N, C-alpha and C positions, 0 to 999 in steps of 0.2 A: 869296818876293819881298817885299822890304821887311820889315815886321813880321809877315808871315804865319806864320813858324815859331813865334815867341814867342807869338802869339795862339792857335795850335793847342795849344801846351803849356798855356796858361792855360785854354783851353776844355776841355781834357781833365782839368783839375784835377791835373796832374802824374802821371796814371796812364798808364803806357806802353801798355797795351792800348787804353784809350780814345783815346789819341793816334793810334795806328795806324788804328783804326776811323774816326776823324774825317778823318784824312789820306786814306784810300782813298775815303771818301764825298766829300770835296772834289775829288778828282781825277776821279771818275767822269763828271761832265758836261763835262769839258774835252776839246776836240778834240786829237787827236794832234799833238804838236809845241808845244802851248800849255799845258803842264802846270804853269804857275806858280800858286801859291796866295798871294793877297794878303790884306791885313787885312780888306777888305770881304767877300771870299769867306768868311772865317772868321766874320765877324759874322753874315752871313746864314745860314750853316750852323749856327752855335751857336744861333740863334733857332729854327730848324726842329727841331733836336735837343731843345732845351728844351721846345718845345711837344709833341713826341712823349713826352717823359718825363712831362709833365703828364697826357697821355692815358693812359699806362701806369698812372700813379698812380690815375687815376679808375677804370680797369678792375680793377686789382688790389686796391684797398683796399675795406673795408666802408664802408657809407654814413656811419656815425657817425665813423669814423676819417678818411674822405675830407674831410669838412667841416673838421676841425681841421687837417689837413695843408695844404689849400688856403689856409686862413686864415693858417697859419704861413708859407707862401711869401709871401703878400701883406705880412705884418708885417715879415718879414726883408728883403724887397726894398725896402719903404718905408724901413726903418731905414737900409739901406746907401745908398739914394739921398739921403736927408736928410743923412747924414753924409758923402756924396760919396766913399765908399771901398768897395771890394769885400770887404774883410776886416773881421771883427768878432770880438770876444772874449766868452767866456762864463766866468764865475767857476767854477772847479773845484768849490768847496764847494757851490754851487747845483746843479751837475750831479749831485753825489753825494747831495744831500738831496732833490732834487725829481725823482721818478721820471717825472712827466709831461713835464718839460722834457727830460730825458735821452732819453725815448722819442721825442718829437717830433723832436729833432735827429738821433737815430739813423735814424729813418725817412726824413728828408730826405736824410741821407747815403746811405742805401740806394738812393734814387731819383736820386742824383747831382744834386740841386738845390743842395746845398751840399757843400763838400769840406773835410775836416779837413786842416789844414796845419801844426799845431803843438800840442804839449801841454806842460803844466807851464811855461808862460811867465810871467814876471813883467811887470807893467805898469810903465811909467816913473813913474806918479804915483798908483797905487792899490795897496794891500796885497793879498796873496794870490797865488795862481797861477791861470792862465787857459788855456783851450783856444781856439785860433784856428781860425776857419772862413772859407772864401772862398765868397761867393755865386757860383754858376755864371754864367759870362759871358752865357749865353743869357737870363738873367733881366733883364739890362739892355741887351741888344744892340739892341733896337728904339728905344732912346732916343738917337738920334744927337746930340741937343743937348748931351749930356754930354761930347762931345769937348773935351778940355783942362780940364774942370771936375771930372772924376771921377778920383780917385787909385786906380790899380790896383797892388796889391803884386805884383811879379813873383816868383812862388813859386820860380823857378829861380835867382834872383839870390843871390849869396853872402851878402848882407846882409838877406835876406828875413825871417829870424827876428827880427832887430833891428828891422826896419820894422814887423813885426807887433806889437811891444811898444808902439807908439804908437796902435794901432787903437782905435776906439771900443768901449766895453763895452755889450753888450746886457744890460741889467739884467732880472732875473727879474720884478720888479714891473711894469716897463714892458711886457714881453712879455705877461704875463698880462692886463693891462688892455687892451692893443691887440688881443689875440686875441678878446676879448668883442665888440668893435665892428667887427672887420675883415670885409670882404666875402669870400665863399667863391669869389673869382675872383682869381687871382694878379696880374692887372693892373688890376683895377677901382680907379678913383680915383687912379691914378698919372699917367696922361697929362694929366689936367686941371690938374695942378700945374705946367705949363710945362716939362715935361721933354722 
């Protein structure tokens, strides 16, 4: 219904298996004959799923890894909210040279906190190649005030790759600096900023 289908695709990060799981989960509370899934249904579901993923991360990861992963979620979420876009780029050279950065992003990919949506992209105004990531919709689903102010790249659109080329670049220095001071709570400090 409305944008429900597109939002489910975005919430699934373009992964068919995740889409089907979310689709079935969204349908399960609906009474027979009213099986429409709307944008708000997906927003609420994606928030619940994201919170479950955070809990899985806390259970599965060792304590020293857990702290860094949770801080990483906070930093990336803050970066995307500040830039008002769900997609961000990371320089491929930094990924190759910095094992810690690559490991952090790979672990967040494993927990489906972020989604890989493109590799070897060129940026319109910066040299080098970049990997594009999308922040999971559940990370910002609770911030309803973003409606109309937050640019979501539709990963299924024919021009998605081109639109990613304009995305903000998460610089390694910025990430490392912010990780040192970030709270180990994915949402701490975000709501107070008027979101």
